[in-house]
N, C-alpha and C positions, 0 to 999 in steps of 0.2 A: 831822923837820920840826917846828920849834917857832914861829918867827917869820917872818912874811911881809909883803911890801909890795905894795900894789895901786895901780898908778899909773892915775889915771883913775877913782877910787873913786866920784865923785858920780853918775855917769851910771847908766842902768838896768843894764847889764851889770855894772859895777862894784859896785853895790849888792847884786846877786843873788851875786856873788863873795864878798863880805863875810859873807853869811849862810851860804854853803857852808863857808866858811873858820872861821867861829865854830863851826859845827857840828862841825867837827873838831878843835876845841880848839886852833887856832892863834892866837897873838897878832898882831893885825893893825895895821899903819901904813898909812895911806891918803893919797894925794897928789891934790889937785884945786885948780882955780883958786879963789882967795879969794872970789870972787862966788858960788861954787857951794858954800860950806862949810854953809850953812843947809840944804841937802837932806839933810844927815847928822845932823840934830838928833835923830832917833829913835835914833841909835847913840852918842850921848853916854854916855862912861863905859865903852863896850865896845871902842872902838877910838881909836887915836891918829891925829889928822889934822894933816898938814902942808900948809898953803896956799901955793899958788904955781903957776906955770906949769910944765907937766910936762916942757917942754924947757928949764927953767932948771937949769943943771948943779949949782948948790949946792943947790938944793932936792932933787934927786934923791940927790945925795951923802949928804945928811943923812937922807934917808927910807930909803935901803936899807941904812944901816950896821948891821951884826950881823943881816941877814936871811938865812935859809936858803933863800927862794925870792922871787921878783918876778914878779907878775903885771901885765902892761902892755897897756892898751887903746890901740891905735895908731891915733889918729883923723887923718884927712887934712885938718885944718882950716888955713885961711889960706895965706898965701904966703910963709912965714918959716921953712920947714923945721921944722914943728911935729913930724911923724913922725920924720923922720930925727934931729932934735935930741934927741927923747925917747929913742929907741932907742939912740942913741950914748951918752947919759948913763948909761942903765941898763947897757950893755955896759961901760963904763969903770969904773963905781963900785960895782957889785954885787960882794959879797965872792967871792973865788976859791971855785969849787965850787957856787956857788949855782945853783938851778934857775931858768931865765929863760923865762917862757911869755909869748907876744906873741899879740894877736888881730889879725886883719885878715879881708878878705874872699876869695871864691873867685878874684877876678881877679888875686891874687898867684900867680905860678908860680915854682917853684925850679929845675925843669930843662926847661922848655919843652915838656913832654909832656902838658900839660893840654889837653883838647879842649872848647872853651866852646860852649854854645848860642848861637844868634844873639840871643836876648833879652838875654843877659847882655853880649855884645859891644856891642849897641845902647845898653845902660844906661851902659857903661864910656865909651863915645865921647861920650854926651850929659854925663856927669860931667865929662870932661876940658874939653869946650867950655864948660860952665857955669863950671868952674874958672878958666879963662883970662878968661872974661868978668867974672866977679865978684870973683875972687881970694878965694873964700870956702873952696873946696876945691882941694886939690892932690894928685891921685892919683898923680902922678909921684914926688913925695916919699915917699909911703907905699912905692912901689916901691923906691926908693932905701933906705928904712929897713930893708926886708926883705933887700935885696942885702947891707947891712952885717951884719945878724944871720946870713945863711947863710954868710958869709965868716968869721963869728967862731968862735973855738976854745972859747967858753964852752958850757954845758950848756943849750942853748937848744931851745925848741919854737915853731913858728909855727902857731897853730891857725886854719885858714881857714873862716870861717862862711858858711853859705848865707844865703839870705833868712830873716828871723827874725819870730817872732809871739810874742804874749804868751799866757798860759795856765799851767794847772798842769803841773808836771813829768811827762814820759813816761818819764824814765829816762836812761841814759848814751846820747849819740849814738853812731852808727856812723861809721866814717871810711874814707877810702881815700887812697892816696898821690896819685891824679890825678882831677881833674875830668874828667867824661866816662865814670866807672865807672858802669854802670847802677844801682849801689845809692845814687847820689847824685841821681838822676833827679828826685825829689819836690822838691828844692831848698827845704826848709823845716825850720827848727829852733826849738823853743821857746828863747826868750831864757834863760830859767832853766836850761835843759839845757846851752846853750852855756857858761854860767858854771860848770855842774857839770863839764863836760869839762876847762875851763881849771884848775880847782882839783885836780881828780884827776890832772891831768898832772904836777903838781908831785912826785908819788911814784911816777910811772910812767916808769922809766928806759928802757922799750922805746920811747918817744917823743922821746928825745934825739936831736936833730939830724933830726927829722922835721917835715914840714909838712902834717899831716893835714888833708884837707878833710872836713867833717862834715856829717851829716844827721840828723834826728830818728829814733828808733829805731822808732817807730810809724808813720812815713809809708809810703805804699804801696810805694815803691821799696825801702825798708830791710826791710819785712815780706817781700817777695818773696825777697830774698837770704837772709834768716834762716830762713824757713819756705818752701821751694820748693814749688809746686803739684805735686802727684803726678800723673803722666801716665796 
């Protein structure tokens, strides 16, 4: 793994991923909307930035050329197939054999076996209602994006994040195949550690064709699983 692309590089998660990638010695190409390029001024000379909409196929085609891996932040913005368009462009143009890592939330399910807490169901219902009302968010399009990824024969991983918070790194998050696993009960991950998991997945072949749901490794539910209380 030498060269990677980060699609959605200007956001908080994207910038954390840049730092983790640079720490590993990767050459980094980033994609973000032109109006967001200024957020990356502190990285001038350290990464290449290609401005443009992340669902613009020619932008993605140029950005992923020659990359060994692609990290994609799937954001459900707007009502113009932003998530699905981004995912499809990455699937179509990433070099054969490249590792493709996508981010989304717990609400995405691969096999229908996830068991969601009532609070998450309420949040998703509210997000869908607001999306239809304002056309700012399109949860269904993110679901469609992940459906296309799951059906792809590429070397993909979809990392499903819990609620996020800022703070110093606590280490590599723990994961489960299904929401509802007690290890995920705390529903909190440091954003910097979500980025760490994404970048580490590039070279973790055990995660190929997996959709891990993650949680912070020092949250109460994770600690209980890692270090069971003696009876």
